[in-house]
FIBA-619984 format. One record per atom (N, C-alpha, C, O): residue number from 1; x, y, z; residue in one letter. Coordinates in Angstrom, 3 decimals, m for minus. Layout:
N
- resi, X, Y, Z, resn
- NUM, X, Y, Z, A
...
END
This chain:
129
- resi, X, Y, Z, resn
- 1, 142.892, 148.039, m43.146, X
- 1, 143.255, 149.033, m42.830, X
- 1, 143.348, 149.850, m43.965, X
- 1, 143.695, 149.314, m45.017, X
- 2, 143.011, 151.492, m43.937, X
- 2, 143.322, 152.144, m44.915, X
- 2, 144.830, 152.863, m44.501, X
- 2, 144.969, 153.380, m43.392, X
- 3, 145.820, 152.843, m45.399, X
- 3, 147.215, 153.710, m44.656, X
- 3, 147.036, 155.273, m45.460, X
- 3, 147.538, 156.225, m44.862, X
- 4, 146.395, 155.530, m46.679, X
- 4, 146.395, 156.079, m47.762, X
- 4, 145.821, 157.504, m46.779, X
- 4, 144.623, 157.492, m46.498, X
- 5, 146.769, 158.834, m46.219, X
- 5, 146.930, 159.802, m46.177, X
- 5, 145.765, 160.403, m46.354, X
- 5, 145.268, 160.427, m47.480, X
- 6, 145.187, 160.939, m45.360, X
- 6, 143.928, 162.287, m46.041, X
- 6, 144.682, 163.470, m45.908, X
- 6, 145.383, 164.018, m45.058, X
- 7, 144.165, 163.721, m47.396, X
- 7, 144.463, 165.016, m47.688, X
- 7, 143.510, 166.202, m48.030, X
- 7, 142.891, 166.171, m49.094, X
- 8, 143.370, 167.244, m47.169, X
- 8, 142.638, 167.952, m47.314, X
- 8, 141.833, 167.855, m48.908, X
- 8, 142.543, 167.371, m49.789, X
- 9, 140.303, 168.313, m49.356, X
- 9, 139.935, 167.874, m50.410, X
- 9, 140.074, 169.479, m51.504, X
- 9, 139.704, 169.650, m52.666, X
- 10, 140.663, 170.308, m50.666, X
- 10, 140.963, 171.805, m51.680, X
- 10, 142.908, 171.539, m51.850, X
- 10, 143.696, 172.455, m52.086, X
- 11, 143.123, 170.715, m51.739, X
- 11, 144.764, 170.569, m52.155, X
- 11, 144.715, 170.138, m53.400, X
- 11, 143.804, 169.579, m54.011, X
- 12, 146.180, 170.564, m53.842, X
- 12, 146.512, 170.153, m55.325, X
- 12, 147.794, 169.351, m55.774, X
- 12, 148.944, 169.547, m56.168, X
- 13, 146.647, 168.024, m55.393, X
- 13, 147.155, 166.582, m55.440, X
- 13, 147.389, 166.134, m56.892, X
- 13, 146.619, 165.614, m57.699, X
- 14, 148.755, 166.509, m56.991, X
- 14, 149.203, 165.342, m58.231, X
- 14, 148.777, 163.803, m58.738, X
- 14, 149.251, 162.739, m58.340, X
- 15, 147.979, 163.968, m59.506, X
- 15, 146.658, 162.308, m60.009, X
- 15, 147.530, 161.342, m60.759, X
- 15, 147.527, 160.147, m60.462, X
- 16, 148.546, 162.004, m62.069, X
- 16, 149.004, 161.473, m62.888, X
- 16, 150.060, 162.417, m63.881, X
- 16, 149.874, 163.627, m64.013, X
- 17, 150.787, 161.949, m64.315, X
- 17, 151.544, 162.449, m65.006, X
- 17, 152.042, 161.664, m66.759, X
- 17, 151.912, 160.452, m66.935, X
- 18, 152.367, 162.224, m67.427, X
- 18, 153.031, 161.344, m69.034, X
- 18, 153.286, 162.357, m69.866, X
- 18, 153.310, 163.578, m69.707, X
- 19, 153.474, 161.645, m70.790, X
- 19, 154.605, 162.491, m72.028, X
- 19, 153.470, 164.032, m72.296, X
- 19, 152.326, 164.180, m72.725, X
- 20, 154.317, 164.759, m71.882, X
- 20, 153.585, 166.063, m71.968, X
- 20, 152.563, 166.825, m71.607, X
- 20, 152.246, 167.887, m72.144, X
- 21, 151.805, 166.078, m70.306, X
- 21, 151.062, 166.338, m69.828, X
- 21, 150.630, 165.750, m68.275, X
- 21, 150.795, 164.554, m68.033, X
- 22, 150.176, 166.495, m67.443, X
- 22, 150.019, 165.868, m65.968, X
- 22, 148.617, 166.427, m65.683, X
- 22, 148.202, 167.586, m65.698, X
- 23, 147.889, 165.023, m65.364, X
- 23, 146.509, 165.763, m63.746, X
- 23, 146.556, 166.104, m62.649, X
- 23, 147.110, 165.405, m61.801, X
- 24, 146.078, 167.091, m62.406, X
- 24, 146.112, 167.523, m61.116, X
- 24, 144.822, 168.252, m60.401, X
- 24, 144.313, 169.344, m60.657, X
- 25, 144.453, 167.213, m59.365, X
- 25, 143.028, 167.323, m58.939, X
- 25, 142.334, 167.438, m59.639, X
- 25, 141.448, 168.287, m59.534, X
- 26, 142.442, 166.646, m60.634, X
- 26, 141.071, 166.312, m61.744, X
- 26, 141.183, 167.182, m62.969, X
- 26, 140.358, 167.165, m63.883, X
- 27, 142.493, 168.111, m62.921, X
- 27, 141.969, 169.077, m64.455, X
- 27, 144.007, 168.728, m65.084, X
- 27, 145.123, 168.820, m64.573, X
- 28, 143.458, 168.354, m66.336, X
- 28, 144.488, 168.649, m66.624, X
- 28, 145.273, 169.364, m67.655, X
- 28, 144.729, 169.697, m68.708, X
- 29, 146.810, 169.682, m67.363, X
- 29, 147.783, 170.854, m67.899, X
- 29, 148.662, 170.505, m69.528, X
- 29, 149.817, 170.149, m69.291, X
- 30, 148.587, 170.513, m69.888, X
- 30, 149.900, 170.222, m71.087, X
- 30, 151.034, 171.677, m70.486, X
- 30, 150.724, 172.751, m69.971, X
- 31, 152.467, 171.055, m70.863, X
- 31, 153.404, 171.548, m71.046, X
- 31, 153.854, 171.808, m69.451, X
- 31, 153.276, 171.106, m68.621, X
- 32, 155.113, 173.027, m68.838, X
- 32, 155.818, 172.686, m67.580, X
- 32, 154.497, 173.546, m66.450, X
- 32, 153.934, 174.600, m66.745, X
- 33, 154.338, 172.997, m65.576, X
- 33, 153.365, 173.710, m64.776, X
- 33, 153.961, 173.897, m63.444, X
- 33, 154.756, 173.054, m63.029, X
- 34, 153.594, 175.110, m62.608, X
- 34, 153.973, 175.306, m60.763, X
- 34, 152.796, 174.588, m60.190, X
- 34, 151.614, 174.644, m60.530, X
- 35, 153.498, 173.755, m59.046, X
- 35, 152.110, 173.436, m58.588, X
- 35, 152.546, 173.979, m57.080, X
- 35, 153.617, 174.093, m56.484, X
- 36, 150.979, 174.291, m56.739, X
- 36, 151.624, 174.752, m54.601, X
- 36, 150.204, 173.581, m54.015, X
- 36, 149.487, 172.841, m54.688, X
- 37, 150.230, 173.812, m52.649, X
- 37, 149.379, 173.288, m52.355, X
- 37, 147.567, 173.544, m52.865, X
- 37, 146.662, 172.714, m52.952, X
- 38, 147.568, 174.439, m53.023, X
- 38, 146.696, 175.429, m53.232, X
- 38, 146.041, 176.057, m54.635, X
- 38, 144.942, 176.538, m54.909, X
- 39, 147.296, 175.803, m55.402, X
- 39, 147.006, 176.501, m57.016, X
- 39, 147.684, 175.650, m58.025, X
- 39, 147.717, 174.467, m57.687, X
- 40, 148.058, 175.834, m58.803, X
- 40, 148.745, 174.922, m60.173, X
- 40, 148.598, 176.352, m61.257, X
- 40, 147.567, 176.811, m61.748, X
- 41, 150.026, 176.837, m61.407, X
- 41, 149.954, 177.678, m62.797, X
- 41, 150.509, 177.054, m63.681, X
- 41, 151.265, 176.137, m63.358, X
- 42, 150.282, 177.388, m65.134, X
- 42, 151.157, 176.776, m66.210, X
- 42, 152.424, 177.812, m65.649, X
- 42, 152.335, 178.935, m65.151, X
- 43, 153.701, 176.920, m65.954, X
- 43, 154.820, 178.157, m65.962, X
- 43, 155.224, 178.380, m66.993, X
- 43, 155.307, 177.460, m67.806, X
- 44, 155.495, 179.276, m67.223, X
- 44, 156.507, 180.526, m68.851, X
- 44, 157.605, 179.937, m68.435, X
- 44, 157.999, 180.578, m67.461, X
- 45, 158.452, 178.876, m68.701, X
- 45, 160.001, 178.511, m69.043, X
- 45, 159.516, 177.962, m70.385, X
- 45, 158.422, 177.681, m70.874, X
- 46, 160.544, 177.935, m70.698, X
- 46, 161.446, 176.947, m72.080, X
- 46, 161.509, 175.654, m71.597, X
- 46, 162.078, 175.361, m70.545, X
- 47, 160.926, 174.841, m72.352, X
- 47, 160.547, 173.873, m72.088, X
- 47, 161.897, 172.595, m73.567, X
- 47, 161.832, 171.702, m74.412, X
- 48, 162.664, 173.330, m73.003, X
- 48, 164.486, 172.818, m74.023, X
- 48, 165.216, 171.809, m73.517, X
- 48, 166.347, 171.415, m73.802, X
- 49, 164.186, 171.330, m72.494, X
- 49, 164.660, 170.020, m71.584, X
- 49, 165.541, 170.174, m70.933, X
- 49, 165.988, 169.098, m70.534, X
- 50, 166.333, 171.444, m70.416, X
- 50, 167.424, 171.705, m70.138, X
- 50, 166.822, 173.108, m68.744, X
- 50, 167.241, 174.247, m68.542, X
- 51, 165.583, 172.198, m67.980, X
- 51, 165.093, 173.208, m67.403, X
- 51, 166.170, 174.056, m66.444, X
- 51, 165.422, 174.741, m65.746, X
- 52, 167.144, 174.269, m66.168, X
- 52, 168.144, 175.053, m65.186, X
- 52, 168.542, 176.519, m66.078, X
- 52, 168.533, 177.689, m65.697, X
- 53, 168.937, 175.830, m67.615, X
- 53, 169.026, 177.162, m68.742, X
- 53, 167.999, 178.091, m68.664, X
- 53, 168.523, 179.202, m68.735, X
- 54, 166.433, 178.217, m68.519, X
- 54, 165.569, 178.548, m68.691, X
- 54, 165.523, 179.542, m67.239, X
- 54, 164.617, 180.375, m67.222, X
- 55, 166.433, 179.492, m66.057, X
- 55, 165.755, 179.594, m64.799, X
- 55, 166.407, 181.046, m64.659, X
- 55, 167.517, 181.334, m65.108, X
- 56, 165.459, 182.026, m63.890, X
- 56, 165.823, 183.429, m63.570, X
- 56, 165.169, 183.800, m62.731, X
- 56, 164.488, 182.887, m62.264, X
- 57, 164.969, 185.041, m62.122, X
- 57, 163.930, 185.131, m60.992, X
- 57, 162.820, 185.728, m61.691, X
- 57, 162.088, 186.244, m60.846, X
- 58, 162.386, 185.883, m62.805, X
- 58, 161.324, 185.746, m62.963, X
- 58, 160.804, 184.890, m63.212, X
- 58, 159.612, 184.950, m62.910, X
- 59, 161.145, 183.927, m63.707, X
- 59, 160.615, 182.312, m63.857, X
- 59, 159.935, 181.727, m62.704, X
- 59, 158.872, 181.107, m62.744, X
- 60, 160.572, 181.953, m61.776, X
- 60, 160.134, 181.949, m60.022, X
- 60, 159.489, 182.716, m59.362, X
- 60, 159.387, 182.552, m58.146, X
- 61, 158.821, 183.870, m60.090, X
- 61, 158.466, 184.905, m59.071, X
- 61, 157.246, 184.707, m58.465, X
- 61, 156.915, 185.453, m57.544, X
- 62, 156.506, 183.793, m58.846, X
- 62, 155.230, 182.963, m58.148, X
- 62, 155.539, 182.214, m56.876, X
- 62, 154.908, 182.087, m55.827, X
- 63, 156.871, 181.690, m57.352, X
- 63, 157.261, 180.751, m55.783, X
- 63, 157.336, 182.106, m55.080, X
- 63, 156.379, 182.418, m54.370, X
- 64, 158.252, 182.848, m55.186, X
- 64, 158.745, 183.757, m54.038, X
- 64, 157.901, 184.328, m53.809, X
- 64, 157.910, 184.562, m52.600, X
- 65, 156.655, 184.960, m54.529, X
- 65, 155.397, 185.607, m53.797, X
- 65, 154.651, 184.678, m53.195, X
- 65, 154.052, 185.238, m52.277, X
- 66, 154.365, 183.474, m53.246, X
- 66, 153.663, 182.303, m52.667, X
- 66, 152.966, 182.672, m50.962, X
- 66, 153.706, 182.847, m49.995, X
- 67, 152.058, 182.708, m50.912, X
- 67, 150.983, 183.194, m49.847, X
- 67, 150.221, 181.680, m49.232, X
- 67, 149.174, 181.159, m49.619, X
- 68, 150.954, 181.330, m48.397, X
- 68, 151.930, 181.205, m47.374, X
- 68, 153.186, 180.757, m48.123, X
- 68, 153.153, 180.046, m49.128, X
- 69, 154.398, 181.276, m47.500, X
- 69, 155.292, 181.052, m48.316, X
- 69, 155.990, 179.574, m47.950, X
- 69, 156.137, 179.051, m46.846, X
- 70, 156.437, 179.000, m49.536, X
- 70, 156.814, 178.140, m49.869, X
- 70, 158.440, 177.274, m48.693, X
- 70, 159.511, 177.854, m48.516, X
- 71, 158.210, 176.363, m48.321, X
- 71, 159.720, 176.044, m47.621, X
- 71, 160.232, 174.805, m48.159, X
- 71, 161.281, 174.358, m47.695, X
- 72, 159.473, 174.050, m49.301, X
- 72, 160.690, 173.363, m49.322, X
- 72, 160.250, 173.583, m51.330, X
- 72, 159.154, 173.245, m51.778, X
- 73, 161.091, 174.037, m51.986, X
- 73, 160.768, 173.960, m53.771, X
- 73, 161.131, 172.544, m54.307, X
- 73, 161.801, 171.827, m53.564, X
- 74, 160.804, 172.137, m55.360, X
- 74, 161.131, 170.374, m56.231, X
- 74, 161.105, 171.621, m57.483, X
- 74, 160.591, 172.722, m57.682, X
- 75, 161.803, 170.875, m57.994, X
- 75, 162.088, 170.762, m59.683, X
- 75, 162.231, 169.405, m60.421, X
- 75, 163.273, 168.763, m60.283, X
- 76, 161.209, 168.941, m61.211, X
- 76, 161.256, 168.069, m61.599, X
- 76, 161.981, 168.168, m63.105, X
- 76, 161.168, 168.737, m63.835, X
- 77, 162.950, 167.902, m63.704, X
- 77, 163.603, 168.004, m64.961, X
- 77, 163.275, 167.601, m65.692, X
- 77, 163.756, 167.975, m66.762, X
- 78, 162.222, 166.540, m65.721, X
- 78, 162.093, 166.088, m67.129, X
- 78, 162.135, 164.443, m66.762, X
- 78, 162.071, 163.989, m65.620, X
- 79, 162.301, 163.383, m68.438, X
- 79, 162.650, 162.008, m67.959, X
- 79, 163.933, 161.665, m67.247, X
- 79, 164.114, 160.625, m66.614, X
- 80, 164.873, 162.713, m67.422, X
- 80, 165.947, 162.596, m66.615, X
- 80, 166.559, 163.512, m65.388, X
- 80, 166.359, 164.725, m65.319, X
- 81, 167.115, 162.976, m64.700, X
- 81, 167.737, 164.255, m63.366, X
- 81, 168.686, 164.752, m63.919, X
- 81, 169.496, 164.090, m64.567, X
- 82, 168.756, 166.193, m63.731, X
- 82, 169.650, 166.877, m64.371, X
- 82, 169.759, 167.373, m62.797, X
- 82, 168.750, 167.299, m62.096, X
- 83, 171.253, 167.985, m62.138, X
- 83, 171.725, 168.215, m61.121, X
- 83, 171.841, 169.910, m61.626, X
- 83, 172.108, 170.506, m62.670, X
- 84, 171.433, 170.299, m60.081, X
- 84, 171.050, 171.941, m60.032, X
- 84, 173.396, 172.284, m59.659, X
- 84, 174.157, 171.761, m58.845, X
- 85, 173.620, 173.314, m60.712, X
- 85, 174.571, 173.422, m60.709, X
- 85, 174.791, 174.448, m59.019, X
- 85, 173.861, 175.079, m58.518, X
- 86, 176.066, 174.381, m58.477, X
- 86, 176.118, 175.055, m57.341, X
- 86, 176.106, 176.349, m57.198, X
- 86, 176.052, 176.766, m56.041, X
- 87, 176.154, 177.358, m58.344, X
- 87, 175.845, 178.997, m58.825, X
- 87, 174.311, 179.085, m58.721, X
- 87, 173.603, 179.728, m57.946, X
- 88, 174.076, 178.439, m59.501, X
- 88, 172.559, 178.261, m59.582, X
- 88, 171.946, 178.154, m58.302, X
- 88, 171.515, 179.145, m57.712, X
- 89, 171.897, 177.184, m57.920, X
- 89, 171.268, 176.835, m56.092, X
- 89, 171.550, 178.104, m55.266, X
- 89, 170.594, 178.712, m54.784, X
- 90, 172.486, 178.426, m55.124, X
- 90, 173.060, 179.829, m55.026, X
- 90, 172.014, 181.157, m54.781, X
- 90, 171.521, 181.713, m53.799, X
- 91, 171.965, 181.355, m56.465, X
- 91, 171.103, 182.465, m57.267, X
- 91, 169.860, 181.931, m56.545, X
- 91, 169.142, 182.702, m55.909, X
- 92, 169.571, 180.481, m56.647, X
- 92, 167.767, 180.455, m56.659, X
- 92, 167.519, 180.827, m54.804, X
- 92, 166.591, 181.287, m54.138, X
- 93, 168.584, 180.447, m54.582, X
- 93, 168.537, 180.789, m52.822, X
- 93, 168.352, 182.201, m52.550, X
- 93, 167.418, 182.620, m51.865, X
- 94, 169.461, 183.123, m53.218, X
- 94, 169.513, 184.343, m53.038, X
- 94, 168.152, 185.187, m53.163, X
- 94, 167.608, 186.026, m52.446, X
- 95, 167.872, 184.635, m54.298, X
- 95, 166.678, 185.526, m55.275, X
- 95, 165.303, 184.867, m54.663, X
- 95, 164.492, 185.714, m55.036, X
- 96, 164.539, 183.876, m53.951, X
- 96, 163.750, 183.019, m53.591, X
- 96, 164.063, 182.724, m52.051, X
- 96, 163.163, 182.745, m51.212, X
- 97, 165.338, 182.460, m51.747, X
- 97, 164.895, 181.945, m49.688, X
- 97, 165.219, 181.059, m49.922, X
- 97, 166.131, 180.761, m49.151, X
- 98, 164.908, 179.847, m51.041, X
- 98, 164.987, 178.035, m51.157, X
- 98, 166.430, 177.505, m51.600, X
- 98, 167.251, 178.046, m52.340, X
- 99, 166.489, 176.300, m50.932, X
- 99, 167.290, 175.814, m51.748, X
- 99, 166.304, 174.473, m52.570, X
- 99, 165.473, 173.788, m51.974, X
- 100, 166.632, 174.348, m53.950, X
- 100, 166.245, 173.625, m54.812, X
- 100, 166.582, 172.303, m54.328, X
- 100, 167.720, 172.042, m53.937, X
- 101, 165.364, 171.213, m54.341, X
- 101, 166.263, 169.855, m54.944, X
- 101, 165.211, 169.273, m56.076, X
- 101, 164.030, 168.929, m56.036, X
- 102, 166.462, 169.348, m57.351, X
- 102, 166.036, 168.301, m58.281, X
- 102, 165.950, 167.202, m59.013, X
- 102, 167.140, 166.997, m59.255, X
- 103, 165.297, 166.269, m59.584, X
- 103, 164.610, 165.329, m59.578, X
- 103, 164.277, 165.038, m61.060, X
- 103, 163.585, 165.824, m61.707, X
- 104, 164.765, 163.921, m61.579, X
- 104, 163.531, 163.430, m62.377, X
- 104, 161.924, 164.073, m62.264, X
- 104, 161.585, 164.307, m61.105, X
- 105, 160.586, 164.481, m63.656, X
- 105, 159.465, 164.563, m63.008, X
- 105, 158.780, 163.162, m62.076, X
- 105, 158.170, 163.073, m61.010, X
- 106, 159.167, 162.354, m62.927, X
- 106, 158.126, 161.241, m61.633, X
- 106, 158.162, 161.705, m60.514, X
- 106, 157.262, 162.328, m59.950, X
- 107, 159.784, 161.286, m59.889, X
- 107, 160.159, 161.659, m58.911, X
- 107, 159.500, 162.754, m58.030, X
- 107, 158.931, 162.579, m56.953, X
- 108, 159.616, 163.465, m58.440, X
- 108, 159.186, 164.907, m58.343, X
- 108, 157.641, 165.020, m58.042, X
- 108, 157.232, 165.830, m57.211, X
- 109, 156.978, 164.364, m58.590, X
- 109, 155.207, 164.302, m58.604, X
- 109, 155.249, 163.221, m57.461, X
- 109, 154.280, 163.001, m56.735, X
- 110, 156.009, 162.808, m57.400, X
- 110, 156.208, 161.396, m56.027, X
- 110, 155.994, 162.515, m54.951, X
- 110, 154.926, 163.006, m54.585, X
- 111, 157.417, 162.834, m54.484, X
- 111, 157.643, 163.275, m53.595, X
- 111, 156.696, 164.649, m52.768, X
- 111, 156.218, 164.861, m51.654, X
- 112, 156.803, 165.380, m54.137, X
- 112, 155.450, 166.810, m53.841, X
- 112, 154.406, 165.912, m53.448, X
- 112, 154.181, 166.103, m52.253, X
- 113, 153.534, 164.855, m54.005, X
- 113, 152.307, 164.262, m52.790, X
- 113, 152.932, 163.934, m51.321, X
- 113, 152.417, 164.523, m50.370, X
- 114, 153.768, 163.235, m51.127, X
- 114, 153.986, 163.237, m49.834, X
- 114, 154.510, 163.986, m48.654, X
- 114, 154.479, 163.742, m47.448, X
- 115, 155.016, 164.998, m49.376, X
- 115, 155.408, 165.929, m48.591, X
- 115, 153.832, 166.796, m48.624, X
- 115, 153.821, 167.538, m47.642, X
- 116, 152.645, 166.921, m49.354, X
- 116, 151.427, 167.560, m49.259, X
- 116, 150.779, 167.067, m48.366, X
- 116, 150.183, 167.671, m47.475, X
- 117, 150.860, 165.713, m48.571, X
- 117, 149.997, 164.573, m47.221, X
- 117, 150.590, 165.063, m46.084, X
- 117, 149.839, 165.533, m45.230, X
- 118, 152.244, 165.055, m45.809, X
- 118, 152.576, 165.635, m44.419, X
- 118, 151.928, 166.717, m44.145, X
- 118, 151.860, 166.882, m42.927, X
- 119, 151.187, 167.902, m45.028, X
- 119, 151.330, 168.987, m44.233, X
- 119, 152.207, 170.240, m44.596, X
- 119, 152.074, 171.380, m44.151, X
- 120, 153.311, 169.689, m45.678, X
- 120, 154.271, 170.662, m45.695, X
- 120, 154.146, 172.127, m46.818, X
- 120, 152.956, 172.292, m47.085, X
- 121, 154.488, 172.530, m47.082, X
- 121, 154.393, 173.947, m47.652, X
- 121, 155.338, 173.590, m48.677, X
- 121, 156.525, 173.879, m48.525, X
- 122, 154.745, 172.712, m50.182, X
- 122, 155.696, 172.172, m50.860, X
- 122, 155.330, 173.495, m52.441, X
- 122, 154.357, 174.241, m52.555, X
- 123, 156.295, 173.362, m53.222, X
- 123, 156.134, 173.671, m54.495, X
- 123, 156.652, 173.055, m55.086, X
- 123, 157.721, 172.542, m54.755, X
- 124, 155.917, 172.837, m56.480, X
- 124, 157.058, 171.434, m57.244, X
- 124, 156.620, 172.214, m58.661, X
- 124, 155.485, 172.213, m59.136, X
- 125, 157.901, 172.936, m59.266, X
- 125, 158.600, 173.396, m60.865, X
- 125, 158.435, 172.194, m61.812, X
- 125, 159.116, 171.219, m61.493, X
- 126, 157.735, 172.073, m62.819, X
- 126, 157.822, 170.611, m63.104, X
- 126, 157.980, 171.261, m64.987, X
- 126, 157.495, 172.235, m65.563, X
- 127, 158.757, 170.306, m65.364, X
- 127, 158.785, 169.554, m66.748, X
- 127, 158.100, 168.089, m67.292, X
- 127, 158.242, 166.951, m66.845, X
- 128, 157.369, 168.547, m68.341, X
- 128, 156.811, 167.045, m68.135, X
- 128, 157.787, 166.039, m69.380, X
- 128, 158.641, 166.245, m70.243, X
- 129, 156.859, 164.645, m68.685, X
- 129, 158.438, 163.922, m69.294, X
- 129, 158.555, 163.823, m71.064, X
- 129, 159.565, 163.357, m71.590, X
END
């Protein structure tokens, strides 16, 4: 019995991740990325190790403008979990209408794939390990 969920071939599944890189739908990306069900974008955010110091409406513009609209936003914070300050959660909620969930990048990649398999409109803003 195969218990692997069927994900349409045109979806951007995160195949693997490692130091400084991601493999998504067979393509290798280096540095921060934004992953959507139908696209992957290099993410122009300073990889300072503190994802939240570099966030502003411009760095999340692609999430705000996603079509179809995103319903879940995950932040992959690198090798360790960084918690979203309440003021930043409020700012993100106001600018793009979503409450982000933050976790270390490996957990964010796995969670993204699970939500994608469930057919959810999920996006992941990921810093590499």
